[in-house]
DRENTORKOL-3810 file (N, C-alpha, C; in nm, 4 decimals):
REM DRENTORKOL-3810
@n.u->-8.9513; n.v->3.8274; n.w->21.3307; ca.u->-9.0252; ca.v->3.8947; ca.w->21.2288; c.u->-9.1288; c.v->3.9878; c.w->21.2891
@n.u->-9.1876; n.v->3.9498; n.w->21.4006; ca.u->-9.2895; ca.v->4.0335; ca.w->21.4630; c.u->-9.2331; c.v->4.1688; c.w->21.5061
@n.u->-9.1081; n.v->4.1650; n.w->21.5589; ca.u->-9.0461; ca.v->4.2911; ca.w->21.5996; c.u->-9.0177; c.v->4.3794; c.w->21.4783
@n.u->-8.9689; n.v->4.3226; n.w->21.3713; ca.u->-8.9377; ca.v->4.3983; ca.w->21.2507; c.u->-9.0651; c.v->4.4535; c.w->21.1902
@n.u->-9.1681; n.v->4.3711; n.w->21.1862; ca.u->-9.2974; ca.v->4.4145; ca.w->21.1322; c.u->-9.3559; c.v->4.5265; c.w->21.2182
@n.u->-9.3483; n.v->4.5102; n.w->21.3486; ca.u->-9.3998; ca.v->4.6101; ca.w->21.4423; c.u->-9.3223; c.v->4.7427; c.w->21.4264
@n.u->-9.1881; n.v->4.7310; n.w->21.4093; ca.u->-9.1057; ca.v->4.8504; ca.w->21.3910; c.u->-9.1426; c.v->4.9213; c.w->21.2609
@n.u->-9.1663; n.v->4.8438; n.w->21.1560; ca.u->-9.2029; ca.v->4.9002; ca.w->21.0270; c.u->-9.3389; c.v->4.9714; c.w->21.0341
@n.u->-9.4335; n.v->4.9123; n.w->21.0983; ca.u->-9.5666; ca.v->4.9731; ca.w->21.1141; c.u->-9.5547; c.v->5.1036; c.w->21.1942
@n.u->-9.4724; n.v->5.1029; n.w->21.2974; ca.u->-9.4515; ca.v->5.2235; ca.w->21.3778; c.u->-9.3892; c.v->5.3347; c.w->21.2921
@n.u->-9.2920; n.v->5.2975; n.w->21.2094; ca.u->-9.2288; ca.v->5.3965; ca.w->21.1215; c.u->-9.3286; c.v->5.4525; c.w->21.0203
@n.u->-9.4144; n.v->5.3658; n.w->20.9662; ca.u->-9.5161; ca.v->5.4107; ca.w->20.8697; c.u->-9.6134; c.v->5.5072; c.w->20.9371
@n.u->-9.6591; n.v->5.4715; n.w->21.0559; ca.u->-9.7514; ca.v->5.5604; ca.w->21.1291; c.u->-9.6833; c.v->5.6923; c.w->21.1650
@n.u->-9.5557; n.v->5.6854; n.w->21.2030; ca.u->-9.4813; ca.v->5.8074; ca.w->21.2360; c.u->-9.4686; c.v->5.8975; c.w->21.1131
@n.u->-9.4332; n.v->5.8361; n.w->20.9993; ca.u->-9.4210; ca.v->5.9135; ca.w->20.8766; c.u->-9.5560; c.v->5.9733; c.w->20.8380
@n.u->-9.6628; n.v->5.8964; n.w->20.8523; ca.u->-9.7971; ca.v->5.9469; ca.w->20.8224; c.u->-9.8345; c.v->6.0625; c.w->20.9137
@n.u->-9.7988; n.v->6.0509; n.w->21.0426; ca.u->-9.8288; ca.v->6.1586; ca.w->21.1378; c.u->-9.7519; c.v->6.2859; c.w->21.1012
@n.u->-9.6256; n.v->6.2702; n.w->21.0607; ca.u->-9.5460; ca.v->6.3852; ca.w->21.0195; c.u->-9.6075; c.v->6.4493; c.w->20.8956
@n.u->-9.6471; n.v->6.3673; n.w->20.7993; ca.u->-9.7078; ca.v->6.4199; ca.w->20.6762; c.u->-9.8375; c.v->6.4936; c.w->20.7077
@n.u->-9.9208; n.v->6.4352; n.w->20.7936; ca.u->-10.0458; ca.v->6.5016; ca.w->20.8308; c.u->-10.0199; c.v->6.6333; c.w->20.9040
@n.u->-9.9194; n.v->6.6348; n.w->20.9910; ca.u->-9.8902; ca.v->6.7597; ca.w->21.0624; c.u->-9.8383; c.v->6.8661; c.w->20.9658
@n.u->-9.7602; n.v->6.8265; n.w->20.8654; ca.u->-9.7138; ca.v->6.9227; ca.w->20.7661; c.u->-9.8292; c.v->6.9785; c.w->20.6837
@n.u->-9.9238; n.v->6.8934; n.w->20.6490; ca.u->-10.0422; ca.v->6.9401; ca.w->20.5772; c.u->-10.1181; c.v->7.0407; c.w->20.6639
@n.u->-10.1344; n.v->7.0083; n.w->20.7916; ca.u->-10.2050; ca.v->7.0980; ca.w->20.8837; c.u->-10.1326; c.v->7.2323; c.w->20.8946
@n.u->-9.9993; n.v->7.2284; n.w->20.9098; ca.u->-9.9210; ca.v->7.3520; ca.w->20.9193; c.u->-9.9362; c.v->7.4333; c.w->20.7909
@n.u->-9.9319; n.v->7.3669; n.w->20.6770; ca.u->-9.9494; ca.v->7.4352; ca.w->20.5490; c.u->-10.0844; c.v->7.5041; c.w->20.5400
@n.u->-10.1884; n.v->7.4357; n.w->20.5842; ca.u->-10.3223; ca.v->7.4956; ca.w->20.5826; c.u->-10.3303; c.v->7.6155; c.w->20.6773
@n.u->-10.2672; n.v->7.6041; n.w->20.7927; ca.u->-10.2664; ca.v->7.7145; ca.w->20.8890; c.u->-10.1907; c.v->7.8361; c.w->20.8333
@n.u->-10.0763; n.v->7.8117; n.w->20.7693; ca.u->-9.9995; ca.v->7.9210; ca.w->20.7104; c.u->-10.0814; c.v->7.9884; c.w->20.6008
@n.u->-10.1473; n.v->7.9090; n.w->20.5222; ca.u->-10.2318; ca.v->7.9635; ca.w->20.4146; c.u->-10.3450; c.v->8.0489; c.w->20.4724
@n.u->-10.4095; n.v->8.0007; n.w->20.5770; ca.u->-10.5183; ca.v->8.0759; ca.w->20.6393; c.u->-10.4674; c.v->8.2043; c.w->20.7042
@n.u->-10.3505; n.v->8.1974; n.w->20.7673; ca.u->-10.2910; ca.v->8.3161; ca.w->20.8288; c.u->-10.2585; c.v->8.4205; c.w->20.7217
@n.u->-10.2044; n.v->8.3771; n.w->20.6092; ca.u->-10.1739; ca.v->8.4699; ca.w->20.4993; c.u->-10.3024; c.v->8.5333; c.w->20.4466
@n.u->-10.4076; n.v->8.4543; n.w->20.4371; ca.u->-10.5375; ca.v->8.5060; ca.w->20.3895; c.u->-10.5918; c.v->8.6103; c.w->20.4865
@n.u->-10.5835; n.v->8.5819; n.w->20.6174; ca.u->-10.6317; ca.v->8.6763; ca.w->20.7180; c.u->-10.5480; c.v->8.8048; c.w->20.7163
@n.u->-10.4174; n.v->8.7904; n.w->20.6985; ca.u->-10.3300; ca.v->8.9074; ca.w->20.6906; c.u->-10.3682; c.v->8.9942; c.w->20.5714
@n.u->-10.3944; n.v->8.9315; n.w->20.4572; ca.u->-10.4346; ca.v->9.0056; ca.w->20.3378; c.u->-10.5673; c.v->9.0787; c.w->20.3611
@n.u->-10.6627; n.v->9.0105; n.w->20.4233; ca.u->-10.7926; ca.v->9.0734; ca.w->20.4519; c.u->-10.7761; c.v->9.1909; c.w->20.5484
@n.u->-10.6910; n.v->9.1743; n.w->20.6492; ca.u->-10.6661; ca.v->9.2833; ca.w->20.7444; c.u->-10.6004; c.v->9.4026; c.w->20.6753
@n.u->-10.5059; n.v->9.3748; n.w->20.5875; ca.u->-10.4398; ca.v->9.4822; ca.w->20.5124; c.u->-10.5402; c.v->9.5571; c.w->20.4263
@n.u->-10.6260; n.v->9.4831; n.w->20.3585; ca.u->-10.7277; ca.v->9.5467; ca.w->20.2742; c.u->-10.8233; c.v->9.6308; c.w->20.3577
@n.u->-10.8604; n.v->9.5819; n.w->20.4764; ca.u->-10.9500; ca.v->9.6582; ca.w->20.5641; c.u->-10.8826; c.v->9.7880; c.w->20.6098
@n.u->-10.7539; n.v->9.7808; n.w->20.6443; ca.u->-10.6813; ca.v->9.9014; ca.w->20.6844; c.u->-10.6704; c.v->10.0005; c.w->20.5689
@n.u->-10.6462; n.v->9.9496; n.w->20.4488; ca.u->-10.6376; ca.v->10.0373; ca.w->20.3321; c.u->-10.7707; c.v->10.1064; c.w->20.3067
@n.u->-10.8788; n.v->10.0313; n.w->20.3184; ca.u->-11.0113; ca.v->10.0911; ca.w->20.2963; c.u->-11.0410; c.v->10.1980; c.w->20.4013
@n.u->-11.0092; n.v->10.1688; n.w->20.5262; ca.u->-11.0347; ca.v->10.2655; ca.w->20.6337; c.u->-10.9520; c.v->10.3924; c.w->20.6127
@n.u->-10.8253; n.v->10.3758; n.w->20.5729; ca.u->-10.7393; ca.v->10.4922; ca.w->20.5492; c.u->-10.7958; c.v->10.5775; c.w->20.4367
@n.u->-10.8384; n.v->10.5146; n.w->20.3295; ca.u->-10.8912; ca.v->10.5895; ca.w->20.2156; c.u->-11.0244; c.v->10.6567; c.w->20.2519
@n.u->-11.1093; n.v->10.5866; n.w->20.3261; ca.u->-11.2359; ca.v->10.6464; ca.w->20.3681; c.u->-11.2116; c.v->10.7677; c.w->20.4566
@n.u->-11.1088; n.v->10.7616; n.w->20.5410; ca.u->-11.0757; ca.v->10.8759; ca.w->20.6256; c.u->-11.0342; c.v->10.9958; c.w->20.5399
@n.u->-10.9540; n.v->10.9695; n.w->20.4378; ca.u->-10.9129; ca.v->11.0788; ca.w->20.3482; c.u->-11.0328; c.v->11.1377; c.w->20.2743
@n.u->-11.1222; n.v->11.0528; n.w->20.2289; ca.u->-11.2430; ca.v->11.1002; ca.w->20.1609; c.u->-11.3272; c.v->11.1848; c.w->20.2573
@n.u->-11.3348; n.v->11.1414; n.w->20.3827; ca.u->-11.4080; ca.v->11.2179; ca.w->20.4843; c.u->-11.3487; c.v->11.3558; c.w->20.5053
@n.u->-11.2156; n.v->11.3648; n.w->20.5023; ca.u->-11.1504; ca.v->11.4949; ca.w->20.5175; c.u->-11.1845; c.v->11.5880; c.w->20.4015
@n.u->-11.1836; n.v->11.5354; n.w->20.2813; ca.u->-11.2183; ca.v->11.6179; ca.w->20.1647; c.u->-11.3652; c.v->11.6574; c.w->20.1705
@n.u->-11.4486; n.v->11.5674; n.w->20.2178; ca.u->-11.5906; ca.v->11.6005; ca.w->20.2318; c.u->-11.6077; c.v->11.7166; c.w->20.3301
@n.u->-11.5373; n.v->11.7130; n.w->20.4420; ca.u->-11.5447; ca.v->11.8218; ca.w->20.5390; c.u->-11.4944; c.v->11.9530; c.w->20.4783
@n.u->-11.3880; n.v->11.9437; n.w->20.4004; ca.u->-11.3361; ca.v->12.0631; ca.w->20.3338; c.u->-11.4413; c.v->12.1199; c.w->20.2392
@n.u->-11.5032; n.v->12.0326; n.w->20.1606; ca.u->-11.6063; ca.v->12.0785; ca.w->20.0665; c.u->-11.7250; c.v->12.1408; c.w->20.1382
@n.u->-11.7627; n.v->12.0874; n.w->20.2518; ca.u->-11.8717; ca.v->12.1451; ca.w->20.3315; c.u->-11.8313; c.v->12.2840; c.w->20.3811
@n.u->-11.7058; n.v->12.2975; n.w->20.4260; ca.u->-11.6579; ca.v->12.4278; ca.w->20.4728; c.u->-11.6594; c.v->12.5300; c.w->20.3593
@n.u->-11.6344; n.v->12.4841; n.w->20.2374; ca.u->-11.6319; ca.v->12.5761; ca.w->20.1231; c.u->-11.7727; c.v->12.6186; c.w->20.0806
@n.u->-11.8750; n.v->12.5602; n.w->20.1399; ca.u->-12.0115; ca.v->12.6056; ca.w->20.1139; c.u->-12.0428; c.v->12.7354; c.w->20.1877
@n.u->-11.9644; n.v->12.7652; n.w->20.2882; ca.u->-11.9822; ca.v->12.8899; ca.w->20.3624; c.u->-11.9318; c.v->13.0038; c.w->20.2727
@n.u->-12.0146; n.v->13.1060; n.w->20.2475; ca.u->-11.9822; ca.v->13.2083; ca.w->20.1475; c.u->-11.8472; c.v->13.2782; c.w->20.1639
@n.u->-11.8095; n.v->13.3167; n.w->20.2847; ca.u->-11.6819; ca.v->13.3904; ca.w->20.2988; c.u->-11.5631; c.v->13.2976; c.w->20.2718
@n.u->-11.5715; n.v->13.1730; n.w->20.3138; ca.u->-11.4632; ca.v->13.0772; ca.w->20.2848; c.u->-11.4556; c.v->13.0488; c.w->20.1356
@n.u->-11.5715; n.v->13.0349; n.w->20.0741; ca.u->-11.5746; ca.v->13.0097; ca.w->19.9291; c.u->-11.5144; c.v->13.1271; c.w->19.8530
@n.u->-11.5415; n.v->13.2493; n.w->19.9000; ca.u->-11.4880; ca.v->13.3681; ca.w->19.8328; c.u->-11.3352; c.v->13.3706; c.w->19.8423
@n.u->-11.2819; n.v->13.3380; n.w->19.9582; ca.u->-11.1365; ca.v->13.3340; ca.w->19.9744; c.u->-11.0775; c.v->13.2237; c.w->19.8873
@n.u->-11.1423; n.v->13.1085; n.w->19.8864; ca.u->-11.0937; ca.v->12.9970; ca.w->19.8044; c.u->-11.0909; c.v->13.0357; c.w->19.6569
@n.u->-11.1918; n.v->13.1062; n.w->19.6116; ca.u->-11.1953; ca.v->13.1509; ca.w->19.4716; c.u->-11.0767; c.v->13.2436; c.w->19.4430
@n.u->-11.0433; n.v->13.3292; n.w->19.5383; ca.u->-10.9289; ca.v->13.4180; ca.w->19.5191; c.u->-10.7977; c.v->13.3391; c.w->19.5165
@n.u->-10.7904; n.v->13.2328; n.w->19.5958; ca.u->-10.6691; ca.v->13.1501; ca.w->19.5978; c.u->-10.6458; c.v->13.0811; c.w->19.4638
@n.u->-10.7537; n.v->13.0472; n.w->19.3967; ca.u->-10.7422; ca.v->12.9736; ca.w->19.2701; c.u->-10.7387; c.v->13.0643; c.w->19.1483
@n.u->-10.7452; n.v->13.1937; n.w->19.1691; ca.u->-10.7405; ca.v->13.2898; ca.w->19.0579; c.u->-10.6035; c.v->13.2830; c.w->18.9901
@n.u->-10.5987; n.v->13.2553; n.w->18.8610; ca.u->-10.4691; ca.v->13.2455; ca.w->18.7922; c.u->-10.3918; c.v->13.3775; c.w->18.7888
@n.u->-10.4585; n.v->13.4884; n.w->18.8215; ca.u->-10.3908; ca.v->13.6187; ca.w->18.8262; c.u->-10.3815; c.v->13.6731; c.w->18.9687
@n.u->-10.4151; n.v->13.5898; n.w->19.0671; ca.u->-10.4204; ca.v->13.6355; ca.w->19.2055; c.u->-10.2831; c.v->13.6602; c.w->19.2666
@n.u->-10.2821; n.v->13.7535; n.w->19.3630; ca.u->-10.1609; ca.v->13.7814; ca.w->19.4403; c.u->-10.2019; c.v->13.7915; c.w->19.5873
@n.u->-10.1068; n.v->13.7665; n.w->19.6762; ca.u->-10.1367; ca.v->13.7787; ca.w->19.8183; c.u->-10.1681; c.v->13.9236; c.w->19.8544
@n.u->-10.1063; n.v->14.0161; n.w->19.7869; ca.u->-10.1293; ca.v->14.1583; ca.w->19.8160; c.u->-10.2718; c.v->14.2005; c.w->19.7840
@n.u->-10.3371; n.v->14.1295; n.w->19.6945; ca.u->-10.4750; ca.v->14.1633; ca.w->19.6588; c.u->-10.5741; c.v->14.1184; c.w->19.7660
@n.u->-10.5272; n.v->14.0409; n.w->19.8625; ca.u->-10.6157; ca.v->13.9922; ca.w->19.9702; c.u->-10.6014; c.v->14.0807; c.w->20.0931
@n.u->-10.7097; n.v->14.0949; n.w->20.1670; ca.u->-10.7035; ca.v->14.1666; ca.w->20.2943; c.u->-10.6225; c.v->14.0813; c.w->20.3924
@n.u->-10.5754; n.v->14.1399; n.w->20.5021; ca.u->-10.5034; ca.v->14.0591; ca.w->20.6017; c.u->-10.5870; c.v->13.9398; c.w->20.6513
@n.u->-10.7158; n.v->13.9597; n.w->20.6713; ca.u->-10.8021; ca.v->13.8496; ca.w->20.7140; c.u->-10.8080; c.v->13.7408; c.w->20.6060
@n.u->-10.8251; n.v->13.7805; n.w->20.4811; ca.u->-10.8301; ca.v->13.6837; ca.w->20.3716; c.u->-10.6964; c.v->13.6107; c.w->20.3554
@n.u->-10.5861; n.v->13.6812; n.w->20.3788; ca.u->-10.4552; ca.v->13.6161; ca.w->20.3726; c.u->-10.4456; c.v->13.5069; c.w->20.4783
@n.u->-10.4915; n.v->13.5400; n.w->20.5978; ca.u->-10.4905; ca.v->13.4417; ca.w->20.7062; c.u->-10.5807; c.v->13.3231; c.w->20.6727
@n.u->-10.7004; n.v->13.3523; n.w->20.6260; ca.u->-10.7926; ca.v->13.2438; ca.w->20.5889; c.u->-10.7351; c.v->13.1605; c.w->20.4743
@n.u->-10.6744; n.v->13.2262; n.w->20.3779; ca.u->-10.6142; ca.v->13.1555; ca.w->20.2654; c.u->-10.5032; c.v->13.0620; c.w->20.3101
@n.u->-10.4194; n.v->13.1098; n.w->20.4006; ca.u->-10.3126; ca.v->13.0247; ca.w->20.4553; c.u->-10.3724; c.v->12.9026; c.w->20.5243
@n.u->-10.4782; n.v->12.9242; n.w->20.6037; ca.u->-10.5410; ca.v->12.8111; ca.w->20.6748; c.u->-10.5987; c.v->12.7101; c.w->20.5748
@n.u->-10.6646; n.v->12.7600; n.w->20.4722; ca.u->-10.7232; ca.v->12.6712; ca.w->20.3708; c.u->-10.6130; c.v->12.5896; c.w->20.3038
@n.u->-10.5047; n.v->12.6550; n.w->20.2661; ca.u->-10.3969; ca.v->12.5834; ca.w->20.1982; c.u->-10.3239; c.v->12.4876; c.w->20.2925
@n.u->-10.3137; n.v->12.5239; n.w->20.4202; ca.u->-10.2560; ca.v->12.4293; ca.w->20.5158; c.u->-10.3445; c.v->12.3059; c.w->20.5305
@n.u->-10.4763; n.v->12.3261; n.w->20.5338; ca.u->-10.5673; ca.v->12.2104; ca.w->20.5407; c.u->-10.5474; c.v->12.1172; c.w->20.4216
@n.u->-10.5441; n.v->12.1741; n.w->20.3033; ca.u->-10.5260; ca.v->12.0917; ca.w->20.1837; c.u->-10.3898; c.v->12.0220; c.w->20.1834
@n.u->-10.2881; n.v->12.0929; n.w->20.2278; ca.u->-10.1538; ca.v->12.0353; ca.w->20.2279; c.u->-10.1413; c.v->11.9268; c.w->20.3349
@n.u->-10.1987; n.v->11.9493; n.w->20.4510; ca.u->-10.1951; ca.v->11.8459; ca.w->20.5562; c.u->-10.2726; c.v->11.7214; c.w->20.5120
@n.u->-10.3817; n.v->11.7419; n.w->20.4411; ca.u->-10.4570; ca.v->11.6287; ca.w->20.3862; c.u->-10.3672; c.v->11.5493; c.w->20.2911
@n.u->-10.2987; n.v->11.6182; n.w->20.2018; ca.u->-10.2088; ca.v->11.5515; ca.w->20.1073; c.u->-10.0929; c.v->11.4847; c.w->20.1811
@n.u->-10.0416; n.v->11.5496; n.w->20.2839; ca.u->-9.9329; ca.v->11.4934; ca.w->20.3639; c.u->-9.9778; c.v->11.3632; c.w->20.4315
@n.u->-10.0989; n.v->11.3616; n.w->20.4839; ca.u->-10.1511; ca.v->11.2408; ca.w->20.5477; c.u->-10.1670; c.v->11.1292; c.w->20.4449
@n.u->-10.2145; n.v->11.1637; n.w->20.3278; ca.u->-10.2279; ca.v->11.0633; ca.w->20.2216; c.u->-10.0906; c.v->11.0068; c.w->20.1859
@n.u->-9.9923; n.v->11.0933; n.w->20.1764; ca.u->-9.8573; ca.v->11.0474; ca.w->20.1439; c.u->-9.8036; c.v->10.9560; c.w->20.2541
@n.u->-9.8262; n.v->10.9921; n.w->20.3784; ca.u->-9.7821; ca.v->10.9092; ca.w->20.4915; c.u->-9.8492; c.v->10.7713; c.w->20.4852
@n.u->-9.9784; n.v->10.7696; n.w->20.4573; ca.u->-10.0481; ca.v->10.6413; ca.w->20.4470; c.u->-9.9934; c.v->10.5594; c.w->20.3304
@n.u->-9.9569; n.v->10.6263; n.w->20.2232; ca.u->-9.8935; ca.v->10.5575; ca.w->20.1097; c.u->-9.7597; c.v->10.4966; c.w->20.1535
@n.u->-9.6783; n.v->10.5740; n.w->20.2237; ca.u->-9.5492; ca.v->10.5230; ca.w->20.2715; c.u->-9.5661; c.v->10.4023; c.w->20.3638
@n.u->-9.6729; n.v->10.4010; n.w->20.4413; ca.u->-9.6973; ca.v->10.2914; ca.w->20.5346; c.u->-9.7611; c.v->10.1699; c.w->20.4680
@n.u->-9.7882; n.v->10.1808; n.w->20.3393; ca.u->-9.8481; ca.v->10.0692; ca.w->20.2666; c.u->-9.9991; c.v->10.0618; c.w->20.2809
@n.u->-10.0595; n.v->10.1676; n.w->20.3326; ca.u->-10.2044; ca.v->10.1685; ca.w->20.3531; c.u->-10.2801; c.v->10.2272; c.w->20.2355
@n.u->-10.2088; n.v->10.2844; n.w->20.1408; ca.u->-10.2728; ca.v->10.3504; ca.w->20.0275; c.u->-10.1925; c.v->10.3183; c.w->19.9018
@n.u->-10.2575; n.v->10.2626; n.w->19.8008; ca.u->-10.1842; ca.v->10.2383; ca.w->19.6756; c.u->-10.1564; c.v->10.3697; c.w->19.6033
@n.u->-10.0626; n.v->10.3671; n.w->19.5114; ca.u->-10.0167; ca.v->10.4885; ca.w->19.4408; c.u->-10.1300; c.v->10.5600; c.w->19.3696
@n.u->-10.2188; n.v->10.4863; n.w->19.3034; ca.u->-10.3273; ca.v->10.5536; ca.w->19.2313; c.u->-10.4220; c.v->10.6256; c.w->19.3265
@n.u->-10.4440; n.v->10.5698; n.w->19.4451; ca.u->-10.5286; ca.v->10.6378; ca.w->19.5452; c.u->-10.4567; c.v->10.7582; c.w->19.6048
@n.u->-10.3248; n.v->10.7471; n.w->19.6205; ca.u->-10.2470; ca.v->10.8619; ca.w->19.6676; c.u->-10.2627; c.v->10.9775; c.w->19.5699
@n.u->-10.2414; n.v->10.9492; n.w->19.4420; ca.u->-10.2523; ca.v->11.0546; ca.w->19.3413; c.u->-10.3912; c.v->11.1179; c.w->19.3419
@n.u->-10.4923; n.v->11.0359; n.w->19.3611; ca.u->-10.6299; ca.v->11.0863; ca.w->19.3676; c.u->-10.6514; c.v->11.1731; c.w->19.4921
@n.u->-10.5963; n.v->11.1280; n.w->19.6046; ca.u->-10.6167; ca.v->11.1998; ca.w->19.7312; c.u->-10.5461; c.v->11.3353; c.w->19.7341
@n.u->-10.4349; n.v->11.3476; n.w->19.6632; ca.u->-10.3628; ca.v->11.4758; ca.w->19.6644; c.u->-10.4077; c.v->11.5696; c.w->19.5526
@n.u->-10.4956; n.v->11.5230; n.w->19.4665; ca.u->-10.5407; ca.v->11.6049; ca.w->19.3540; c.u->-10.6007; c.v->11.7383; c.w->19.3976
@n.u->-10.6789; n.v->11.7463; n.w->19.5083; ca.u->-10.7320; ca.v->11.8783; ca.w->19.5485; c.u->-10.6221; c.v->11.9818; c.w->19.5740
@n.u->-10.5062; n.v->11.9370; n.w->19.6224; ca.u->-10.3949; ca.v->12.0297; ca.w->19.6429; c.u->-10.3189; c.v->12.0522; c.w->19.5126
@n.u->-10.2766; n.v->11.9445; n.w->19.4511; ca.u->-10.1904; ca.v->11.9538; ca.w->19.3333; c.u->-10.2602; c.v->12.0265; c.w->19.2186
@n.u->-10.3889; n.v->12.0045; n.w->19.2016; ca.u->-10.4621; ca.v->12.0714; ca.w->19.0939; c.u->-10.4610; c.v->12.2222; c.w->19.1068
@n.u->-10.4457; n.v->12.2718; n.w->19.2294; ca.u->-10.4446; ca.v->12.4161; ca.w->19.2505; c.u->-10.3130; c.v->12.4836; c.w->19.2195
@n.u->-10.2075; n.v->12.4056; n.w->19.1977; ca.u->-10.0761; ca.v->12.4651; ca.w->19.1748; c.u->-10.0644; c.v->12.5391; c.w->19.0426
@n.u->-10.1689; n.v->12.5379; n.w->18.9631; ca.u->-10.1682; ca.v->12.6233; ca.w->18.8433; c.u->-10.1861; c.v->12.7693; c.w->18.8833
@n.u->-10.2357; n.v->12.7923; n.w->19.0053; ca.u->-10.2547; ca.v->12.9291; ca.w->19.0559; c.u->-10.1291; c.v->12.9754; c.w->19.1297
@n.u->-10.0892; n.v->13.0992; n.w->19.1093; ca.u->-9.9660; ca.v->13.1490; ca.w->19.1725; c.u->-9.9722; c.v->13.1516; c.w->19.3253
@n.u->-10.0894; n.v->13.1737; n.w->19.3835; ca.u->-10.0978; ca.v->13.1769; ca.w->19.5297; c.u->-10.0664; c.v->13.0404; c.w->19.5895
@n.u->-10.1116; n.v->12.9329; n.w->19.5262; ca.u->-10.0793; ca.v->12.7969; ca.w->19.5716; c.u->-9.9279; c.v->12.7757; c.w->19.5671
@n.u->-9.8683; n.v->12.8109; n.w->19.4540; ca.u->-9.7242; ca.v->12.7879; ca.w->19.4374; c.u->-9.6430; c.v->12.8700; c.w->19.5376
@n.u->-9.6835; n.v->12.9952; n.w->19.5566; ca.u->-9.6134; ca.v->13.0801; ca.w->19.6523; c.u->-9.6259; c.v->13.0229; c.w->19.7930
@n.u->-9.7456; n.v->12.9803; n.w->19.8299; ca.u->-9.7669; ca.v->12.9185; ca.w->19.9606; c.u->-9.6740; c.v->12.7980; c.w->19.9761
@n.u->-9.6709; n.v->12.7114; n.w->19.8757; ca.u->-9.5903; ca.v->12.5897; ca.w->19.8842; c.u->-9.4417; c.v->12.6242; c.w->19.9018
@n.u->-9.3943; n.v->12.7188; n.w->19.8253; ca.u->-9.2525; ca.v->12.7540; ca.w->19.8348; c.u->-9.2179; c.v->12.8130; c.w->19.9720
@n.u->-9.3090; n.v->12.8882; n.w->20.0293; ca.u->-9.2845; ca.v->12.9481; ca.w->20.1612; c.u->-9.3016; c.v->12.8492; c.w->20.2753
@n.u->-9.3896; n.v->12.7482; n.w->20.2582; ca.u->-9.4275; ca.v->12.6619; ca.w->20.3700; c.u->-9.3815; c.v->12.5163; c.w->20.3582
@n.u->-9.3230; n.v->12.4785; n.w->20.2476; ca.u->-9.2922; ca.v->12.3368; ca.w->20.2294; c.u->-9.1904; c.v->12.2836; c.w->20.3305
@n.u->-9.1083; n.v->12.3709; n.w->20.3885; ca.u->-9.0123; ca.v->12.3273; ca.w->20.4902; c.u->-9.0819; c.v->12.2708; c.w->20.6146
@n.u->-9.2122; n.v->12.2964; n.w->20.6288; ca.u->-9.2888; ca.v->12.2427; ca.w->20.7423; c.u->-9.3199; c.v->12.0935; c.w->20.7250
@n.u->-9.2858; n.v->12.0384; n.w->20.6113; ca.u->-9.3214; ca.v->11.9004; ca.w->20.5792; c.u->-9.1956; c.v->11.8167; c.w->20.5590
@n.u->-9.2092; n.v->11.6864; n.w->20.5740; ca.u->-9.0931; ca.v->11.5976; ca.w->20.5619; c.u->-9.0379; c.v->11.6012; c.w->20.4194
@n.u->-8.9074; n.v->11.5822; n.w->20.4049; ca.u->-8.8443; ca.v->11.5920; ca.w->20.2725; c.u->-8.9039; c.v->11.4989; c.w->20.1662
@n.u->-8.9405; n.v->11.3786; n.w->20.2033; ca.u->-8.9968; ca.v->11.2863; ca.w->20.1034; c.u->-9.1282; c.v->11.3403; c.w->20.0475
@n.u->-9.2100; n.v->11.3991; n.w->20.1335; ca.u->-9.3361; ca.v->11.4584; ca.w->20.0880; c.u->-9.3073; c.v->11.5805; c.w->20.0006
@n.u->-9.2100; n.v->11.6623; n.w->20.0402; ca.u->-9.1712; ca.v->11.7780; ca.w->19.9588; c.u->-9.1325; c.v->11.7331; c.w->19.8179
@n.u->-9.0503; n.v->11.6288; n.w->19.8115; ca.u->-9.0062; ca.v->11.5784; ca.w->19.6800; c.u->-9.1235; c.v->11.5286; c.w->19.5982
@n.u->-9.2152; n.v->11.4579; n.w->19.6647; ca.u->-9.3323; ca.v->11.4060; ca.w->19.5931; c.u->-9.4156; c.v->11.5208; c.w->19.5355
@n.u->-9.4451; n.v->11.6215; n.w->19.6171; ca.u->-9.5264; ca.v->11.7348; ca.w->19.5703; c.u->-9.4520; c.v->11.8114; c.w->19.4611
@n.u->-9.3225; n.v->11.8328; n.w->19.4794; ca.u->-9.2455; ca.v->11.9013; ca.w->19.3755; c.u->-9.2506; c.v->11.8248; c.w->19.2430
@n.u->-9.2464; n.v->11.6925; n.w->19.2503; ca.u->-9.2547; ca.v->11.6140; ca.w->19.1261; c.u->-9.3943; c.v->11.6249; c.w->19.0630
@n.u->-9.4967; n.v->11.6362; n.w->19.1472; ca.u->-9.6322; ca.v->11.6538; ca.w->19.0947; c.u->-9.6474; c.v->11.7910; c.w->19.0285
@n.u->-9.5887; n.v->11.8927; n.w->19.0902; ca.u->-9.5944; ca.v->12.0275; ca.w->19.0329; c.u->-9.5212; c.v->12.0299; c.w->18.8985
@n.u->-9.4059; n.v->11.9646; n.w->18.8933; ca.u->-9.3264; ca.v->11.9623; ca.w->18.7699; c.u->-9.4031; c.v->11.8961; c.w->18.6561
@n.u->-9.4952; n.v->11.8060; n.w->18.6903; ca.u->-9.5732; ca.v->11.7367; ca.w->18.5887; c.u->-9.6937; c.v->11.8137; c.w->18.5389
@n.u->-9.7185; n.v->11.9318; n.w->18.5931; ca.u->-9.8345; ca.v->12.0110; ca.w->18.5504; c.u->-9.8085; c.v->12.0814; c.w->18.4188
END
């Protein structure tokens, strides 16, 4: 009886040890998932803050009178590229490339899971909102081949929704 009792006690302790180790593993998995979620949220916040910083820099650049004047011409609903001087055309292209690259980066961060859809839409608004102006649309049609097809499709769908 002593051997049977001893064997039974050993089995009970073994089962208890297995149960305790499973509880420990479960707690570790839960903590790892929590840390992963926190890390993801931190990356998303950093990505969005970077995009906001880019728009802030753009807005600061638009405080400079000659850049602001070109930007105003770009957003003119009756504007044409021919109405701009060669220098203004060059500056206008640079301004629109900046806005488009900003939107492209936001789209890339969205694809990587670093930016939710509502933040993507917000981040591309400075570009997409300008597509009511013919100079924006003309620029996009001439230059969109410089961007990946998925981004082209996204911007085209945003334009179609205007």
